[in-house]
N, C-alpha and C positions, 0 to 999 in steps of 0.2 A: 504493498499500500503505498501511497506518495503521501506526503505532509496534510493535503487535504482530502478528505474523504467524504463526498456529496451523496446523499440517499434521497429516497420520497420521491421521485417521480414517477409515472405511470400513465395510465390511458383514462382519459376523464371527459364526460360530456359537457359541452360548451354551459357557462353557468355554474358549475359544479367547483370543488375544492381540493386544493394539494396542500401539504404542508413538508418543504424540502428541509432538510439538515445537512448541516457540515461539519466535519469534528476536525478539530486541528491540534496539534501537540501543543502544549504549554509554552514551549519559546515562540511558537508562531502567533498564537492569539492573545497573549497577554500584553494589554497595552497598548495592542495595535488596530487601527479601524478594518471593519471586516466586509466585504461587497460579494454582491450577488450580479451575475453576467449571464447572458444569453447567446446562442447562434443558431439561428435557423437554417436549414439546408440551404447553400447558394448566397447565404448572408456575411456578412461580417460579425464579428463580437458586438453586443450591444450591452451598456449599461443597463442595469436594472434599479440597484438599491447599494446604497452604504450605509454603515452603522458605527459610527466613532466610540472609543472605546467608555466614553461617557454617555453613550445611548442616543446623540442626536443623529436625526437619518437624514438621507437625500434619497429622491425616488426619480425614475424616467417620468415623464408626461405619461406615457402609454400606459403606466401600472397605478399611477396615485390613486388612491383610495379604493385600490383593490388587491393589491399585495401589501404585507407588513413584514417588514425585516426587524428582528430581536436579537438578542444575545443572552448566552448563559456564560455568565464569566467564571462560575465555579466549575463548569464541566467543558470549557473551552469546545463550547458548540455554536454557531449560529444558524438560525430560522429565517425560513421564509415563507408567510404565509400566503397563499394565493387563493383570493376568492373571484368569485363571477368569472371565472374564467373564458377566453375565448377563443378561438381556433388560431388566431394571429399570435397566440401566447406559445404555439408550439414550437417547441425548439429544445435542445441541450443547454442544462442549466449548471453553471461554474460557481465557486465560492474562490476567492482569492484576497489577497491583501492588496489594498488598493495602491499604488505608487503615489497618487496624488490624493490623499483624504479631503474631502469635503468639497470635492470637483465630480463631474458624471463621466469623466475619462476612463475609459477602458483597459488603462496601463495598469499593470500589477506586477508585483513584486517577485512571485512565485514562478514555477512553470504550472501550465495549465494541466489540470488531472482529467479523469475521464468523463467527470461531470455526470449528470442524472436526466435522462430523457423523459420530456414532459410532452404529452401528445393530447391536444383537445379535439377531440373528434365525435359527431354524432353516429 
């Protein structure tokens, strides 16, 4: 396993919900902002959301009001609660440590893992 392990993806109908998890080592998680990103087939990687170590959050306009990022500092895990899912949310979702915290940049400090597939389809 790599330093970041994403899980929780799956197939869901439009309007449904999923909760993604990303487990990291203490050395990676502690004190760092964490982010979620996604990549749909044929597209580049896209910013989804980030959460600072203190809990402040930033969201992409496309997911604002539907997705919620949170973190469990005791267990070195970051979550992405996704509600009201749409077919256009279909993508592989990745977590990482943002290179530029507080921005919507897709640049990250670690190598990208395998991600977790989210498919929204009826």
